[in-house]
PyMOL Python script that loads the backbone (N, CA, C, O; Angstrom):
from pymol import cmd

cmd.read_pdbstr("""\
ATOM      1  N   MET A   1      30.417 194.615  53.506  1.00  0.00           N
ATOM      2  CA  MET A   1      29.932 194.627  54.818  1.00  0.00           C
ATOM      3  C   MET A   1      29.732 192.704  55.103  1.00  0.00           C
ATOM      4  O   MET A   1      29.699 191.964  54.119  1.00  0.00           O
ATOM      5  N   SER A   2      29.621 192.147  56.499  1.00  0.00           N
ATOM      6  CA  SER A   2      29.235 191.030  56.681  1.00  0.00           C
ATOM      7  C   SER A   2      28.031 190.366  56.983  1.00  0.00           C
ATOM      8  O   SER A   2      26.939 190.883  57.220  1.00  0.00           O
ATOM      9  N   ASP A   3      28.326 189.178  56.953  1.00  0.00           N
ATOM     10  CA  ASP A   3      26.454 188.544  56.694  1.00  0.00           C
ATOM     11  C   ASP A   3      25.569 188.631  58.543  1.00  0.00           C
ATOM     12  O   ASP A   3      24.430 188.725  58.999  1.00  0.00           O
ATOM     13  N   HIS A   4      26.926 188.530  59.026  1.00  0.00           N
ATOM     14  CA  HIS A   4      26.949 188.835  60.601  1.00  0.00           C
ATOM     15  C   HIS A   4      26.718 189.620  61.139  1.00  0.00           C
ATOM     16  O   HIS A   4      27.203 190.618  60.605  1.00  0.00           O
ATOM     17  N   THR A   5      25.835 190.006  62.609  1.00  0.00           N
ATOM     18  CA  THR A   5      25.528 191.219  63.181  1.00  0.00           C
ATOM     19  C   THR A   5      26.568 191.469  63.748  1.00  0.00           C
ATOM     20  O   THR A   5      27.467 190.643  63.594  1.00  0.00           O
ATOM     21  N   LEU A   6      26.805 192.501  64.479  1.00  0.00           N
ATOM     22  CA  LEU A   6      27.905 192.668  65.282  1.00  0.00           C
ATOM     23  C   LEU A   6      28.368 191.925  66.187  1.00  0.00           C
ATOM     24  O   LEU A   6      27.802 192.176  67.250  1.00  0.00           O
ATOM     25  N   GLY A   7      29.373 190.870  66.309  1.00  0.00           N
ATOM     26  CA  GLY A   7      29.787 190.104  67.538  1.00  0.00           C
ATOM     27  C   GLY A   7      29.105 188.751  67.238  1.00  0.00           C
ATOM     28  O   GLY A   7      28.914 188.144  68.292  1.00  0.00           O
ATOM     29  N   ASP A   8      28.626 188.001  66.027  1.00  0.00           N
ATOM     30  CA  ASP A   8      28.139 187.034  66.651  1.00  0.00           C
ATOM     31  C   ASP A   8      28.952 186.030  65.658  1.00  0.00           C
ATOM     32  O   ASP A   8      28.701 184.836  65.821  1.00  0.00           O
ATOM     33  N   ALA A   9      29.692 186.299  64.866  1.00  0.00           N
ATOM     34  CA  ALA A   9      30.702 185.736  64.161  1.00  0.00           C
ATOM     35  C   ALA A   9      31.867 185.031  64.773  1.00  0.00           C
ATOM     36  O   ALA A   9      32.189 185.266  65.938  1.00  0.00           O
ATOM     37  N   PRO A  10      32.561 184.104  63.966  1.00  0.00           N
ATOM     38  CA  PRO A  10      34.125 183.920  65.020  1.00  0.00           C
ATOM     39  C   PRO A  10      34.942 184.893  64.715  1.00  0.00           C
ATOM     40  O   PRO A  10      34.655 185.833  63.974  1.00  0.00           O
ATOM     41  N   ILE A  11      36.186 184.686  65.368  1.00  0.00           N
ATOM     42  CA  ILE A  11      36.882 185.980  65.141  1.00  0.00           C
ATOM     43  C   ILE A  11      37.817 185.744  63.715  1.00  0.00           C
ATOM     44  O   ILE A  11      38.506 184.741  63.529  1.00  0.00           O
ATOM     45  N   GLN A  12      37.746 186.371  63.186  1.00  0.00           N
ATOM     46  CA  GLN A  12      38.034 186.457  61.774  1.00  0.00           C
ATOM     47  C   GLN A  12      39.602 185.460  61.719  1.00  0.00           C
ATOM     48  O   GLN A  12      40.412 185.267  62.625  1.00  0.00           O
ATOM     49  N   PRO A  13      39.609 184.979  60.331  1.00  0.00           N
ATOM     50  CA  PRO A  13      41.093 184.200  60.486  1.00  0.00           C
ATOM     51  C   PRO A  13      42.140 184.831  60.139  1.00  0.00           C
ATOM     52  O   PRO A  13      43.236 184.360  60.444  1.00  0.00           O
ATOM     53  N   LYS A  14      42.059 185.877  59.518  1.00  0.00           N
ATOM     54  CA  LYS A  14      43.491 186.790  59.972  1.00  0.00           C
ATOM     55  C   LYS A  14      43.847 187.221  61.109  1.00  0.00           C
ATOM     56  O   LYS A  14      45.031 187.554  61.137  1.00  0.00           O
ATOM     57  N   TYR A  15      43.359 187.330  61.940  1.00  0.00           N
ATOM     58  CA  TYR A  15      43.241 187.464  63.124  1.00  0.00           C
ATOM     59  C   TYR A  15      43.517 186.372  64.679  1.00  0.00           C
ATOM     60  O   TYR A  15      44.085 186.551  65.757  1.00  0.00           O
ATOM     61  N   ARG A  16      42.655 185.064  63.948  1.00  0.00           N
ATOM     62  CA  ARG A  16      42.767 184.137  65.373  1.00  0.00           C
ATOM     63  C   ARG A  16      43.691 183.876  66.094  1.00  0.00           C
ATOM     64  O   ARG A  16      43.752 183.907  67.323  1.00  0.00           O
ATOM     65  N   GLU A  17      44.675 183.527  65.115  1.00  0.00           N
ATOM     66  CA  GLU A  17      46.191 182.703  65.916  1.00  0.00           C
ATOM     67  C   GLU A  17      46.563 183.818  66.821  1.00  0.00           C
ATOM     68  O   GLU A  17      46.731 183.577  68.017  1.00  0.00           O
ATOM     69  N   GLN A  18      46.721 185.168  66.294  1.00  0.00           N
ATOM     70  CA  GLN A  18      47.110 185.855  67.355  1.00  0.00           C
ATOM     71  C   GLN A  18      46.479 186.677  68.445  1.00  0.00           C
ATOM     72  O   GLN A  18      47.202 187.236  69.270  1.00  0.00           O
ATOM     73  N   MET A  19      44.804 186.808  68.506  1.00  0.00           N
ATOM     74  CA  MET A  19      44.641 186.868  69.093  1.00  0.00           C
ATOM     75  C   MET A  19      44.110 186.069  70.554  1.00  0.00           C
ATOM     76  O   MET A  19      43.753 186.443  71.671  1.00  0.00           O
ATOM     77  N   ASN A  20      44.297 184.629  69.780  1.00  0.00           N
ATOM     78  CA  ASN A  20      44.058 183.434  71.049  1.00  0.00           C
ATOM     79  C   ASN A  20      45.804 183.189  71.503  1.00  0.00           C
ATOM     80  O   ASN A  20      45.886 182.341  72.392  1.00  0.00           O
ATOM     81  N   HIS A  21      47.045 183.703  71.111  1.00  0.00           N
ATOM     82  CA  HIS A  21      48.083 183.778  71.516  1.00  0.00           C
ATOM     83  C   HIS A  21      48.107 184.938  72.524  1.00  0.00           C
ATOM     84  O   HIS A  21      48.689 184.987  73.608  1.00  0.00           O
ATOM     85  N   LEU A  22      47.355 185.847  71.928  1.00  0.00           N
ATOM     86  CA  LEU A  22      47.401 187.236  73.060  1.00  0.00           C
ATOM     87  C   LEU A  22      46.380 187.287  74.810  1.00  0.00           C
ATOM     88  O   LEU A  22      46.369 187.982  75.826  1.00  0.00           O
ATOM     89  N   ALA A  23      45.438 185.711  74.092  1.00  0.00           N
ATOM     90  CA  ALA A  23      44.563 185.655  75.036  1.00  0.00           C
ATOM     91  C   ALA A  23      45.068 184.750  76.715  1.00  0.00           C
ATOM     92  O   ALA A  23      44.876 184.776  77.931  1.00  0.00           O
ATOM     93  N   ARG A  24      45.891 183.952  75.513  1.00  0.00           N
ATOM     94  CA  ARG A  24      46.969 182.707  76.611  1.00  0.00           C
ATOM     95  C   ARG A  24      48.024 183.785  77.467  1.00  0.00           C
ATOM     96  O   ARG A  24      48.340 183.727  78.656  1.00  0.00           O
ATOM     97  N   LEU A  25      48.440 184.770  76.439  1.00  0.00           N
ATOM     98  CA  LEU A  25      49.361 185.818  77.021  1.00  0.00           C
ATOM     99  C   LEU A  25      49.224 186.312  78.525  1.00  0.00           C
ATOM    100  O   LEU A  25      49.940 186.174  79.517  1.00  0.00           O
ATOM    101  N   LEU A  26      48.210 186.840  78.327  1.00  0.00           N
ATOM    102  CA  LEU A  26      46.981 187.786  79.219  1.00  0.00           C
ATOM    103  C   LEU A  26      46.591 186.884  80.563  1.00  0.00           C
ATOM    104  O   LEU A  26      46.945 187.039  81.732  1.00  0.00           O
ATOM    105  N   ASP A  27      45.846 186.019  80.039  1.00  0.00           N
ATOM    106  CA  ASP A  27      45.528 184.840  80.796  1.00  0.00           C
ATOM    107  C   ASP A  27      46.077 184.565  82.011  1.00  0.00           C
ATOM    108  O   ASP A  27      45.606 184.620  83.147  1.00  0.00           O
ATOM    109  N   GLY A  28      47.746 184.091  81.360  1.00  0.00           N
ATOM    110  CA  GLY A  28      48.715 183.921  82.419  1.00  0.00           C
ATOM    111  C   GLY A  28      49.873 184.747  83.135  1.00  0.00           C
ATOM    112  O   GLY A  28      50.694 184.356  83.965  1.00  0.00           O
ATOM    113  N   TYR A  29      49.670 186.190  82.485  1.00  0.00           N
ATOM    114  CA  TYR A  29      50.076 186.764  82.817  1.00  0.00           C
ATOM    115  C   TYR A  29      49.215 187.498  84.402  1.00  0.00           C
ATOM    116  O   TYR A  29      49.833 187.499  85.466  1.00  0.00           O
ATOM    117  N   PHE A  30      48.172 187.910  84.332  1.00  0.00           N
ATOM    118  CA  PHE A  30      47.203 187.941  85.250  1.00  0.00           C
ATOM    119  C   PHE A  30      47.361 187.011  86.238  1.00  0.00           C
ATOM    120  O   PHE A  30      48.102 187.244  87.192  1.00  0.00           O
ATOM    121  N   ASN A  31      46.610 185.736  86.102  1.00  0.00           N
ATOM    122  CA  ASN A  31      46.500 184.798  86.495  1.00  0.00           C
ATOM    123  C   ASN A  31      47.139 183.434  86.951  1.00  0.00           C
ATOM    124  O   ASN A  31      46.811 182.672  87.860  1.00  0.00           O
ATOM    125  N   GLY A  32      48.145 183.372  86.036  1.00  0.00           N
ATOM    126  CA  GLY A  32      49.346 182.369  86.179  1.00  0.00           C
ATOM    127  C   GLY A  32      48.608 180.795  86.108  1.00  0.00           C
ATOM    128  O   GLY A  32      47.648 180.842  85.340  1.00  0.00           O
ATOM    129  N   ASP A  33      48.747 179.834  86.528  1.00  0.00           N
ATOM    130  CA  ASP A  33      48.478 178.847  86.744  1.00  0.00           C
ATOM    131  C   ASP A  33      47.014 178.100  86.790  1.00  0.00           C
ATOM    132  O   ASP A  33      46.582 177.048  86.320  1.00  0.00           O
ATOM    133  N   ALA A  34      46.383 179.318  87.702  1.00  0.00           N
ATOM    134  CA  ALA A  34      44.735 179.707  88.256  1.00  0.00           C
ATOM    135  C   ALA A  34      43.728 179.187  86.537  1.00  0.00           C
ATOM    136  O   ALA A  34      43.904 179.592  85.388  1.00  0.00           O
ATOM    137  N   LYS A  35      42.814 178.269  87.040  1.00  0.00           N
ATOM    138  CA  LYS A  35      41.623 178.120  86.086  1.00  0.00           C
ATOM    139  C   LYS A  35      40.438 178.361  86.513  1.00  0.00           C
ATOM    140  O   LYS A  35      40.016 178.402  87.669  1.00  0.00           O
ATOM    141  N   GLY A  36      40.027 178.487  85.736  1.00  0.00           N
ATOM    142  CA  GLY A  36      37.926 178.583  85.968  1.00  0.00           C
ATOM    143  C   GLY A  36      37.688 179.673  86.958  1.00  0.00           C
ATOM    144  O   GLY A  36      37.670 180.864  86.647  1.00  0.00           O
ATOM    145  N   HIS A  37      37.491 179.178  88.254  1.00  0.00           N
ATOM    146  CA  HIS A  37      36.679 180.211  88.667  1.00  0.00           C
ATOM    147  C   HIS A  37      38.255 179.981  90.159  1.00  0.00           C
ATOM    148  O   HIS A  37      38.071 180.036  91.375  1.00  0.00           O
ATOM    149  N   ALA A  38      38.886 179.870  89.828  1.00  0.00           N
ATOM    150  CA  ALA A  38      40.196 179.689  90.477  1.00  0.00           C
ATOM    151  C   ALA A  38      40.462 181.185  89.757  1.00  0.00           C
ATOM    152  O   ALA A  38      40.530 181.991  90.685  1.00  0.00           O
ATOM    153  N   ARG A  39      40.582 181.657  88.883  1.00  0.00           N
ATOM    154  CA  ARG A  39      41.042 182.973  88.370  1.00  0.00           C
ATOM    155  C   ARG A  39      40.827 184.138  89.401  1.00  0.00           C
ATOM    156  O   ARG A  39      40.009 184.132  90.320  1.00  0.00           O
ATOM    157  N   GLU A  40      41.662 185.084  89.099  1.00  0.00           N
ATOM    158  CA  GLU A  40      40.771 186.613  89.438  1.00  0.00           C
ATOM    159  C   GLU A  40      41.308 187.441  88.750  1.00  0.00           C
ATOM    160  O   GLU A  40      41.929 188.305  89.369  1.00  0.00           O
ATOM    161  N   VAL A  41      41.298 187.522  87.353  1.00  0.00           N
ATOM    162  CA  VAL A  41      41.874 188.714  86.629  1.00  0.00           C
ATOM    163  C   VAL A  41      40.963 188.213  85.601  1.00  0.00           C
ATOM    164  O   VAL A  41      41.138 187.063  85.199  1.00  0.00           O
ATOM    165  N   GLY A  42      39.914 188.996  85.070  1.00  0.00           N
ATOM    166  CA  GLY A  42      38.796 188.804  83.599  1.00  0.00           C
ATOM    167  C   GLY A  42      39.718 189.779  82.915  1.00  0.00           C
ATOM    168  O   GLY A  42      40.412 190.584  83.537  1.00  0.00           O
ATOM    169  N   PHE A  43      39.688 189.654  81.441  1.00  0.00           N
ATOM    170  CA  PHE A  43      40.211 190.981  80.130  1.00  0.00           C
ATOM    171  C   PHE A  43      38.725 190.232  79.372  1.00  0.00           C
ATOM    172  O   PHE A  43      38.024 189.221  79.410  1.00  0.00           O
ATOM    173  N   VAL A  44      38.850 191.360  78.797  1.00  0.00           N
ATOM    174  CA  VAL A  44      37.836 191.488  77.046  1.00  0.00           C
ATOM    175  C   VAL A  44      39.213 192.264  76.334  1.00  0.00           C
ATOM    176  O   VAL A  44      40.037 193.111  76.680  1.00  0.00           O
ATOM    177  N   MET A  45      38.882 191.310  74.958  1.00  0.00           N
ATOM    178  CA  MET A  45      39.569 191.984  73.824  1.00  0.00           C
ATOM    179  C   MET A  45      39.189 191.925  73.037  1.00  0.00           C
ATOM    180  O   MET A  45      38.915 190.863  72.477  1.00  0.00           O
ATOM    181  N   MET A  46      38.875 193.632  72.376  1.00  0.00           N
ATOM    182  CA  MET A  46      38.353 193.621  71.058  1.00  0.00           C
ATOM    183  C   MET A  46      38.652 194.331  70.195  1.00  0.00           C
ATOM    184  O   MET A  46      38.590 195.561  70.211  1.00  0.00           O
ATOM    185  N   ILE A  47      39.141 193.406  69.033  1.00  0.00           N
ATOM    186  CA  ILE A  47      39.852 194.240  67.932  1.00  0.00           C
ATOM    187  C   ILE A  47      38.734 194.393  66.424  1.00  0.00           C
ATOM    188  O   ILE A  47      37.887 193.653  65.923  1.00  0.00           O
ATOM    189  N   PHE A  48      39.282 195.757  66.089  1.00  0.00           N
ATOM    190  CA  PHE A  48      38.291 196.041  64.835  1.00  0.00           C
ATOM    191  C   PHE A  48      39.134 196.905  63.650  1.00  0.00           C
ATOM    192  O   PHE A  48      40.049 197.724  63.736  1.00  0.00           O
ATOM    193  N   ASP A  49      38.344 196.300  62.425  1.00  0.00           N
ATOM    194  CA  ASP A  49      39.839 197.425  61.182  1.00  0.00           C
ATOM    195  C   ASP A  49      38.757 198.292  61.126  1.00  0.00           C
ATOM    196  O   ASP A  49      37.577 198.000  61.323  1.00  0.00           O
ATOM    197  N   PHE A  50      39.433 199.851  60.723  1.00  0.00           N
ATOM    198  CA  PHE A  50      38.783 201.025  61.092  1.00  0.00           C
ATOM    199  C   PHE A  50      37.836 201.192  59.935  1.00  0.00           C
ATOM    200  O   PHE A  50      36.811 201.874  59.949  1.00  0.00           O
ATOM    201  N   ASN A  51      38.144 200.728  59.277  1.00  0.00           N
ATOM    202  CA  ASN A  51      37.634 200.668  57.480  1.00  0.00           C
ATOM    203  C   ASN A  51      37.037 199.770  57.250  1.00  0.00           C
ATOM    204  O   ASN A  51      36.939 199.427  56.071  1.00  0.00           O
ATOM    205  N   GLU A  52      36.511 199.160  58.088  1.00  0.00           N
ATOM    206  CA  GLU A  52      35.446 197.784  58.085  1.00  0.00           C
ATOM    207  C   GLU A  52      34.349 198.375  58.857  1.00  0.00           C
ATOM    208  O   GLU A  52      34.717 198.887  59.914  1.00  0.00           O
ATOM    209  N   GLN A  53      33.053 198.437  58.591  1.00  0.00           N
ATOM    210  CA  GLN A  53      31.922 198.836  59.507  1.00  0.00           C
ATOM    211  C   GLN A  53      31.505 197.348  59.775  1.00  0.00           C
ATOM    212  O   GLN A  53      31.588 196.343  59.069  1.00  0.00           O
ATOM    213  N   GLY A  54      30.930 197.603  61.307  1.00  0.00           N
ATOM    214  CA  GLY A  54      30.076 196.099  61.788  1.00  0.00           C
ATOM    215  C   GLY A  54      30.449 195.004  61.710  1.00  0.00           C
ATOM    216  O   GLY A  54      29.884 193.933  61.488  1.00  0.00           O
ATOM    217  N   ARG A  55      32.158 195.501  62.041  1.00  0.00           N
ATOM    218  CA  ARG A  55      32.903 193.850  62.359  1.00  0.00           C
ATOM    219  C   ARG A  55      33.661 194.135  63.356  1.00  0.00           C
ATOM    220  O   ARG A  55      34.332 195.163  63.265  1.00  0.00           O
ATOM    221  N   CYS A  56      33.762 193.296  64.594  1.00  0.00           N
ATOM    222  CA  CYS A  56      34.417 193.296  65.347  1.00  0.00           C
ATOM    223  C   CYS A  56      34.819 192.144  66.115  1.00  0.00           C
ATOM    224  O   CYS A  56      33.944 191.291  66.261  1.00  0.00           O
ATOM    225  N   ASN A  57      36.344 191.847  66.823  1.00  0.00           N
ATOM    226  CA  ASN A  57      36.505 190.439  66.641  1.00  0.00           C
ATOM    227  C   ASN A  57      37.290 190.182  68.105  1.00  0.00           C
ATOM    228  O   ASN A  57      38.442 190.529  68.367  1.00  0.00           O
ATOM    229  N   TYR A  58      36.481 189.577  68.864  1.00  0.00           N
ATOM    230  CA  TYR A  58      35.892 189.326  70.886  1.00  0.00           C
ATOM    231  C   TYR A  58      37.193 188.609  70.986  1.00  0.00           C
ATOM    232  O   TYR A  58      37.839 188.408  69.958  1.00  0.00           O
ATOM    233  N   ILE A  59      37.537 188.292  71.904  1.00  0.00           N
ATOM    234  CA  ILE A  59      37.902 187.484  72.875  1.00  0.00           C
ATOM    235  C   ILE A  59      37.993 187.622  74.581  1.00  0.00           C
ATOM    236  O   ILE A  59      38.380 188.711  75.005  1.00  0.00           O
ATOM    237  N   SER A  60      37.733 186.816  75.329  1.00  0.00           N
ATOM    238  CA  SER A  60      38.204 187.098  76.450  1.00  0.00           C
ATOM    239  C   SER A  60      37.876 185.690  77.404  1.00  0.00           C
ATOM    240  O   SER A  60      37.392 184.667  76.920  1.00  0.00           O
ATOM    241  N   ASN A  61      38.265 185.866  78.947  1.00  0.00           N
ATOM    242  CA  ASN A  61      38.539 184.708  79.803  1.00  0.00           C
ATOM    243  C   ASN A  61      37.781 184.595  81.007  1.00  0.00           C
ATOM    244  O   ASN A  61      37.956 184.084  82.113  1.00  0.00           O
ATOM    245  N   ALA A  62      36.438 185.555  80.146  1.00  0.00           N
ATOM    246  CA  ALA A  62      35.423 185.500  81.328  1.00  0.00           C
ATOM    247  C   ALA A  62      34.111 185.057  80.479  1.00  0.00           C
ATOM    248  O   ALA A  62      33.891 184.975  79.271  1.00  0.00           O
ATOM    249  N   ASN A  63      33.118 184.739  81.974  1.00  0.00           N
ATOM    250  CA  ASN A  63      31.500 184.099  80.914  1.00  0.00           C
ATOM    251  C   ASN A  63      30.915 185.769  80.165  1.00  0.00           C
ATOM    252  O   ASN A  63      30.964 186.963  80.462  1.00  0.00           O
ATOM    253  N   ARG A  64      30.430 184.984  79.165  1.00  0.00           N
ATOM    254  CA  ARG A  64      30.188 185.693  78.208  1.00  0.00           C
ATOM    255  C   ARG A  64      29.002 186.917  78.969  1.00  0.00           C
ATOM    256  O   ARG A  64      28.897 188.117  78.713  1.00  0.00           O
ATOM    257  N   GLY A  65      28.417 186.285  79.709  1.00  0.00           N
ATOM    258  CA  GLY A  65      27.032 187.055  80.473  1.00  0.00           C
ATOM    259  C   GLY A  65      27.567 187.805  81.161  1.00  0.00           C
ATOM    260  O   GLY A  65      27.141 188.905  80.810  1.00  0.00           O
ATOM    261  N   ASP A  66      28.362 187.953  82.069  1.00  0.00           N
ATOM    262  CA  ASP A  66      29.392 188.346  82.828  1.00  0.00           C
ATOM    263  C   ASP A  66      30.091 189.961  81.582  1.00  0.00           C
ATOM    264  O   ASP A  66      30.055 191.180  81.749  1.00  0.00           O
ATOM    265  N   VAL A  67      30.485 189.326  80.757  1.00  0.00           N
ATOM    266  CA  VAL A  67      31.109 190.474  79.933  1.00  0.00           C
ATOM    267  C   VAL A  67      29.907 191.269  79.079  1.00  0.00           C
ATOM    268  O   VAL A  67      30.389 192.037  78.246  1.00  0.00           O
ATOM    269  N   VAL A  68      28.723 191.250  79.105  1.00  0.00           N
ATOM    270  CA  VAL A  68      26.988 191.729  78.459  1.00  0.00           C
ATOM    271  C   VAL A  68      27.588 192.910  79.796  1.00  0.00           C
ATOM    272  O   VAL A  68      28.158 193.999  79.721  1.00  0.00           O
ATOM    273  N   THR A  69      27.172 192.138  80.869  1.00  0.00           N
ATOM    274  CA  THR A  69      26.997 193.684  82.068  1.00  0.00           C
ATOM    275  C   THR A  69      28.068 194.448  82.154  1.00  0.00           C
ATOM    276  O   THR A  69      27.993 195.613  82.545  1.00  0.00           O
ATOM    277  N   LEU A  70      29.379 193.779  81.736  1.00  0.00           N
ATOM    278  CA  LEU A  70      30.474 194.385  82.581  1.00  0.00           C
ATOM    279  C   LEU A  70      30.979 195.850  80.922  1.00  0.00           C
ATOM    280  O   LEU A  70      31.870 196.699  80.942  1.00  0.00           O
ATOM    281  N   LEU A  71      29.980 195.544  79.798  1.00  0.00           N
ATOM    282  CA  LEU A  71      30.071 196.456  78.411  1.00  0.00           C
ATOM    283  C   LEU A  71      28.556 197.595  78.797  1.00  0.00           C
ATOM    284  O   LEU A  71      28.462 198.792  78.525  1.00  0.00           O
ATOM    285  N   LYS A  72      28.075 197.180  79.122  1.00  0.00           N
ATOM    286  CA  LYS A  72      26.675 198.041  80.093  1.00  0.00           C
ATOM    287  C   LYS A  72      27.081 198.709  80.903  1.00  0.00           C
ATOM    288  O   LYS A  72      26.791 199.893  80.733  1.00  0.00           O
ATOM    289  N   GLU A  73      27.727 198.466  81.871  1.00  0.00           N
ATOM    290  CA  GLU A  73      28.169 199.568  82.288  1.00  0.00           C
ATOM    291  C   GLU A  73      28.964 200.377  82.517  1.00  0.00           C
ATOM    292  O   GLU A  73      29.063 201.340  83.277  1.00  0.00           O
ATOM    293  N   GLN A  74      29.671 199.799  81.620  1.00  0.00           N
ATOM    294  CA  GLN A  74      31.133 201.110  80.833  1.00  0.00           C
ATOM    295  C   GLN A  74      30.613 201.841  80.389  1.00  0.00           C
ATOM    296  O   GLN A  74      30.794 203.034  80.631  1.00  0.00           O
ATOM    297  N   LEU A  75      29.753 201.378  79.554  1.00  0.00           N
ATOM    298  CA  LEU A  75      29.178 202.410  78.669  1.00  0.00           C
ATOM    299  C   LEU A  75      28.151 203.440  79.178  1.00  0.00           C
ATOM    300  O   LEU A  75      27.798 204.522  78.708  1.00  0.00           O
ATOM    301  N   LYS A  76      27.786 202.775  80.269  1.00  0.00           N
ATOM    302  CA  LYS A  76      26.874 203.954  81.053  1.00  0.00           C
ATOM    303  C   LYS A  76      27.771 204.902  81.483  1.00  0.00           C
ATOM    304  O   LYS A  76      27.402 206.070  81.360  1.00  0.00           O
ATOM    305  N   ARG A  77      28.972 204.676  82.007  1.00  0.00           N
ATOM    306  CA  ARG A  77      30.208 205.391  82.625  1.00  0.00           C
ATOM    307  C   ARG A  77      30.763 206.465  81.290  1.00  0.00           C
ATOM    308  O   ARG A  77      30.603 207.680  81.176  1.00  0.00           O
ATOM    309  N   PHE A  78      31.254 205.777  80.644  1.00  0.00           N
ATOM    310  CA  PHE A  78      31.331 206.748  78.814  1.00  0.00           C
ATOM    311  C   PHE A  78      30.189 208.236  78.937  1.00  0.00           C
ATOM    312  O   PHE A  78      30.290 209.450  79.115  1.00  0.00           O
ATOM    313  N   GLU A  79      29.296 207.380  78.751  1.00  0.00           N
ATOM    314  CA  GLU A  79      28.266 207.749  78.580  1.00  0.00           C
ATOM    315  C   GLU A  79      27.668 208.946  79.522  1.00  0.00           C
ATOM    316  O   GLU A  79      26.912 209.826  79.109  1.00  0.00           O
ATOM    317  N   GLY A  80      28.171 208.809  80.935  1.00  0.00           N
ATOM    318  CA  GLY A  80      28.047 210.314  81.935  1.00  0.00           C
ATOM    319  C   GLY A  80      29.199 210.701  81.972  1.00  0.00           C
ATOM    320  O   GLY A  80      29.395 210.881  83.174  1.00  0.00           O
ATOM    321  N   GLN A  81      30.208 210.979  81.380  1.00  0.00           N
ATOM    322  CA  GLN A  81      31.513 211.785  80.925  1.00  0.00           C
ATOM    323  C   GLN A  81      31.523 212.822  80.225  1.00  0.00           C
ATOM    324  O   GLN A  81      31.266 212.780  79.022  1.00  0.00           O
ATOM    325  N   PRO A  82      31.796 213.828  80.803  1.00  0.00           N
ATOM    326  CA  PRO A  82      31.745 214.789  79.926  1.00  0.00           C
ATOM    327  C   PRO A  82      32.711 215.002  78.694  1.00  0.00           C
ATOM    328  O   PRO A  82      33.839 214.554  78.902  1.00  0.00           O
ATOM    329  N   GLU A  83      32.550 215.498  77.643  1.00  0.00           N
ATOM    330  CA  GLU A  83      33.628 215.210  76.638  1.00  0.00           C
ATOM    331  C   GLU A  83      34.978 215.887  76.423  1.00  0.00           C
ATOM    332  O   GLU A  83      35.280 216.966  75.913  1.00  0.00           O
ATOM    333  N   GLN A  84      35.696 214.900  76.979  1.00  0.00           N
ATOM    334  CA  GLN A  84      37.592 214.673  76.802  1.00  0.00           C
ATOM    335  C   GLN A  84      38.129 215.335  75.816  1.00  0.00           C
ATOM    336  O   GLN A  84      37.793 214.971  74.688  1.00  0.00           O
ATOM    337  N   GLN A  85      39.026 216.389  75.930  1.00  0.00           N
ATOM    338  CA  GLN A  85      39.865 217.008  75.213  1.00  0.00           C
ATOM    339  C   GLN A  85      41.159 217.081  75.538  1.00  0.00           C
ATOM    340  O   GLN A  85      41.627 217.256  76.663  1.00  0.00           O
ATOM    341  N   GLY A  86      41.929 216.893  74.163  1.00  0.00           N
ATOM    342  CA  GLY A  86      43.615 216.975  75.086  1.00  0.00           C
ATOM    343  C   GLY A  86      44.088 215.841  73.737  1.00  0.00           C
ATOM    344  O   GLY A  86      43.518 215.390  72.743  1.00  0.00           O
ATOM    345  N   ASN A  87      45.026 215.746  74.168  1.00  0.00           N
ATOM    346  CA  ASN A  87      46.528 214.647  73.432  1.00  0.00           C
ATOM    347  C   ASN A  87      46.935 213.880  74.710  1.00  0.00           C
ATOM    348  O   ASN A  87      47.107 214.346  75.836  1.00  0.00           O
ATOM    349  N   SER A  88      47.050 212.616  74.293  1.00  0.00           N
ATOM    350  CA  SER A  88      47.105 211.473  75.225  1.00  0.00           C
ATOM    351  C   SER A  88      48.587 210.952  74.598  1.00  0.00           C
ATOM    352  O   SER A  88      49.133 209.949  75.057  1.00  0.00           O
TER     353      SER A  88
END
""", "prot")
cmd.dss("prot")
cmd.show_as("cartoon", "prot")
cmd.util.cbc("prot")
cmd.orient("prot")
């Protein structure tokens, strides 16, 4: 288990290069050359190892406060949905 609480540590070194590369690709794909407030699409990427509790690597092109609001709202949606079953 990590000395950090969930989300307060930097991206793990084994994922840093890959996550930064994917973030640049996503931002470029959705926003082209637009930067800052000129961008129209935000994203959040979170990855975790299935067998490591308490650790999630996070990267986004959005303001952290906006992402916190997004995640809270999304969690409320998930919690309000009936249990889903099936294969996809």
